[in-house]
N, C-alpha and C positions, 0 to 999 in steps of 0.2 A: 504494500500500500504506500503510495507516495505521500510525502508530508504536505500538510495544508500550507498554502501560501500565507505569509504574515499579513495581518490586516493592514489596510491602507491607513496611513497616518499623516497628519499635518506636519509641516516643518517644526511647529512649536512642540510636537511630541518627541523630538529628538533631544535626548538628555545627555548624550556623550558625543563629542566631536573631536577627532584628531585630524588635522589638515596639514599635509606635508611635513610630518614630524620627523626630525632627526635627533638621535641621541648617541653621543660618543663617550667612550670611557678611555682614560689614559692609564696604561699599565706600565709600571717601571720594570725594566728588564735587567737581570743580572746573571752572570755565569758563576760557576763554583770557584773560579780562580781568584786568588787574593788580589792580584794586580788589577783585574777588572773591577773588583769590588771597590778598591780605593779610587780608581779613576771615575767610577760611577758616582762617587760623592761629589765630584767637581762637575762632571758633564754626564748626567744620567741619561741612559738610553730609554726611550719611551715608545711603547707600541700603542697605536690608536686602534681601538675596537669600535666598529660601527654596529651598535646594538639595534638601532632602528634607522632605516634609510628611506625617508620620504613617505611614511605610513599615513594613509587616509582610512578613517574608520568612523562610522556613524552608528549609534545604538539608539533604538526607539524605546520609549517608555513601556515597561511591561515585558520586554524581551529578556530571554536568557541567551547570552552570547558567550560561547566557549572559545578561549584562545588556546590553540594547540601548537605543538612544534617541539623539536628536539632541544636539548640543552644549548643555550646561547642563541636561540632564535629570536628572543626579545619579549617573551611572554611576561616575565616578572617586571621588566622595565616598563612595559605598557601599563601595568597595574600601578606601579609606583608613580608614574607620571599622572595618572588619573586621580590618585589619592593625594597628590600634592607633595609627595616625598622627594620627587625629582623635578627639575625644570628642563624643558626641551632646549637643545642647542639651536634648533631652527624649527619653524612651523608654529602652529597654535594648538593648544589643548584647552577644551572647554568641557566642564561637567556641570550639569544643571544651570547652564548659562554663565558659569563663573570660571575665572582663572583659578585652578586649584592651588597655585602657589601664592599669587598676589592677594587672593581673597580667602586665605586658608581658614581663618576662624569661622567665617560664615559657611564655608564649604563643608568642613568636617562635621558640623552639626547636622548635616543633611545626608551624610553617607555612613556606611558601615564598612569596615575593612577587617579581613582575617587573613593572616599569613600562616601557612601550615607549619613553618619552621620556627615560629615565634609565638609567644603568648603574652597577653596583657594581664594574666592572673598574678596576684601577689603570691610568690612561691611559698612562703612560710606562714600564710594566713588562710583561713577557710575561704572557700569559694564565695560565700555570702558576703565576706568583707570586701572583696574586690567590687562586687555589684554596688554595695553601699557607698564605696569610695567614688565610683563613677557617678552615682546619683548626685553626690555633693559637688564634684568637680564640674559636671556638665549642667548642674542646676536643673535636673529633671524634676518637674512638679510631682508632689507626693502622690496625687491620685493617678497620674500616668505611670509612675514608678511601680505602684502596687499592681496596676492592671497589667503592665508589661512583664513584671516578674512572674505573676501567675501564669501569663500566656507562655513565656519561654520555658518555665519549669515543666509545664505540661507537654509542650511541643517537643522538647528535647530530653525529657525525663531526667531532670536535674535533681529531684528531691532526694534520691538515695545517697548522693554525695554533696549535697548543698552545704553541709557543715564540715566537710572533710578538708584537710590541708591540700592546697594545689599541688604540692610536690609529691603527694601520695596518690594522685589520680593516674589512671591508665591513659594512654595516648588518646583513645577514643573518647573518654570522659573529658579530657582537657579540651579537645577540639569542639565537643558539644558546648562546653562552658564558654569557650571563646566566641563561638557563633552566637550564643545567647547574649553575651556581653555586647556584641556588635549590633544586636537588634534592640537593645534596651531603650534607645532614644527614637525608635521608629524611623529608621533611615529610608530615603527614597530610592537609593541605589546601594547594592551590596557588592563589594569587590572581594573576591575570594581567590587567593593565590595558593594553589596546591593544597586545598583543604582536606583532601583524602590521603595525603602522603603518609605512608606507613600504617594506615588503618587496616584492620582485618575486614573480611567480607561483610560481616554483619554490621560493623561500625560504618563502613562505606555506604551500605544500603540505607541505614538510618539517616545519615548525613544528607544523601542525595534526595531521599524522600522529603526531608524537611525543606530543602531548597525548592523542590517542585511545588510543595504545598504553599510555601510563602509566595512564590510567583503566581500561582493560580488564585489563591484566596485574597491576597493583598496587592496584586499587580506590582509586586516588588521587582524592579529591574535588577538583573544579576549579570555581572561580568566575572567569569571564572576561568582560571588557568589550570591545566592538568597535563601530566604525561600519559594518563590512563584514558585511552580513547573509549573503551567500553563504558567507563563511568560517564563520560560526556555524552555518549550516545543514549544512555538511560535518561538523561535530562531532556531529551528531544530538543536540544538547543540548536541555535544557529552556530555553525562552527567557522572560526576564522583561523586559517593555518598560516603560521609565520615561518619564513625560511630566510636565513641570512639577513634578517632585519627588515624584510618586506612581506607583504601579504600575497600569498600565492593561491589562496582559495578562500572564498567567502560564500557560504550557502548552507543548505541542509545536508544531513548525513546521507540521505538517499541520493542526492546529486553527487556527493563525494564518492559514493560507491560506483556510480556510473562513470565518473571520471577515470577510475582505474579499472574499467571493464566490469563485467558481472562475474566476479570471482565466486566460486562455489566449492564445496567439499562433497565428495561421494565416498560413503563407507560401504564396503561389501564384505559379507561373510560367506566364505566358500566352503563347500563340503570337503574338498581335498586339501584345503589349507594353503594352496598356492595362489599368489596374486595374478590374476589374468592381465595380459598386456592390452591396454586400451588406447586406441588412437585418439588423440585430442585430450588426453588426461595424463597427468604426471603422478606416479606413485610417490607418496610422501613417507609412508611408514606402514609396517606390518607388525601385528602383534597376535601371534597364534594364527587363527583362521580369519582374523579381521584385518582389512586393508583399507587405507585412507588415500584418496586421490584428490588432486586439485585440478579444476578445469574452469574454463571461461564459458559460461552459459550463453553468452552472446554469439559464440562461435560453434558450439556443439551442445546439443540438448541431452538431458538425462536419458531419454528414450533411445537416442542413437548410441549412447555408451552401453546401455544395457543390452541392446540388440547384438552387440559384439560378443556377449557372453551368454545371452539368454538361451541359445539353442543347445548349449552344452549341459544345461541342467545343474551346473555346479554351484550356482548362487543360492545361498540359503536365506540371506536377509539383505535388505538394501536400506540405506538411510542417506538423505542428502540435506545439506543446510548451507547457509551463506558463510563465506569466509569471515574469520574474525576481523573486526574493523582495524586492528593493529596491522594486519597483513596488507590491507588496502592502503593504509597510510604509509607503511614501509615501502610499498611499491612506488608511491608518488615521490617520496623523498629520494629513493634510488634513482629515479629518472632525473630529478632535479640536481642530485649530487649533494651529499651532506656536507655541512660546514666543517 
């Protein structure tokens, strides 16, 4: 089933805009030789890294936009620019109509940010203490605070560890608490940078379900980055693929799959245990009497493949499914050439 087209929106519904954005990092270079280390103090060698190269990106209110790509593609840099933690070297960044750096105070009151590798929780205090601290610092009205605490405690099941020390939480519990903290002031946009990093399957599922529910029920705009493409596909998000600092794809997952052909998997179980040779399919693996093949359904159909072995009567069971989205993405990056 193809993905529904996003609803038409007015220009005023655009809440995030990056126009011709460039961001460069300077990395000092040194060798292991003492002589080079000493000369580097006087005349340091610097390598310029182009993290973003003229990126254009517009996000509509109520969208979930997933930024994907390999390490160094510019995903985290994009989130940091939108959150106001970095300023662009060229181009313009607008979030909710504001410059995230120049209008930082006004801007951060209307956004929520979660970084998977960092936490806002006070390490040696109970989770509840961090929430009370944020209430005071952000001047959240008492009635809103009570309402939102009740909401996030139920949404993310915080009650079992609400009074536990932050340093004693599991990674999944910490991520749920950080997400809840980002929602406390009812942001209009939620920026999530690798929020499922290191989480187990159940913790990922809970996190992603919460993000979907927030988007559906509150029309919360979400910009999320992740290396885990199956996670992003679960969100039914618009995916923006970055490569070497530029956008190489912007669309739905169905369109992304079509970009890399209609990759499929065929699993056969044979009575004699031997994998049959199939024209138009590549044998990937065999385990006992079960054999897995890869094929492009736009070039050869399942019926044509089965016809090659059907007459022998050796096939006991057949199963077919779509290739994992990671394989589709890997193919695309192989064609582009990884950084």
